[in-house]
N, C-alpha and C positions, 0 to 999 in steps of 0.2 A: 304437770297435770293441769287440767282446767280449773277455773275457779267455780265456786258453788253455783253462781247464777247461770253460768254457761252449761253446767251439767243439768241443772233443773230445766233449762230451756230445751236441751236435747231430749230429756225424758218426756217433757210435755209434748214435743213434736211427735215423738214415737207413739205416745199414748193416743194422740189424735189420729195418727195413721192407723193404729190398731182398731180404734172405734170405727173409722171409715171402712176398713176392710170387713169388719164384722157386719156392718150395715149392708155392705155390698153383697156379702154372702147370704144374708137374710132376704134381701129384696131385689137384688140386681143380677143374680146368676141365672143364666138361661141354659147353659150347656154343662155337661160334666167336665169338660176341659177347663171352662172358666172357674168352676168350683175347685178343681185341683190346683189351678194357678193361685187362686185367692187363699186357699188353705196353706199352700207353700209360703206365700208372702206373709201371712199371719204368723206362721211358725217362725219365720226368719226375724220378723219384728219383735216377737216375744223373746226369742233367744238373744237378740241384740240388747234389749232392755235388761234382761237378767244379767248379761255379761257386764253391762255398765254398772249395775247395782253391785255385783261382786267386786269389780275393780274399785269402786268407791269404798266399799266395806274394807277391802284389803288396805287401801290407802289410809283409812281412818284407824285401822288396827296397828298401823306402823309397819306392816309387812308389804314390801313392794315386789311385785312379780317382775322379773327382769327378762321375760320372754317377749 
C-alpha cells in the first residue's frame, strides 16, 4: 500500500479535479452533451475518492481486501 503522504497527494489532486469540474458545470457548459459529460466525470471522480477512502479505512482497521 502507499504511504500516507502519497495517499493524501492523490486525494488532494482528485479534490482539485472535482472543484474544477464543478466550476466548469456552473460557468462553462454550453450544451447538454457537455453537461452530461461533466456530470459523468464528476460522478467518476467522487466514486474514485470514496473508494480510496474505503480502502484506506479497511487498511486502518486491519482488514485487507484481497480482490
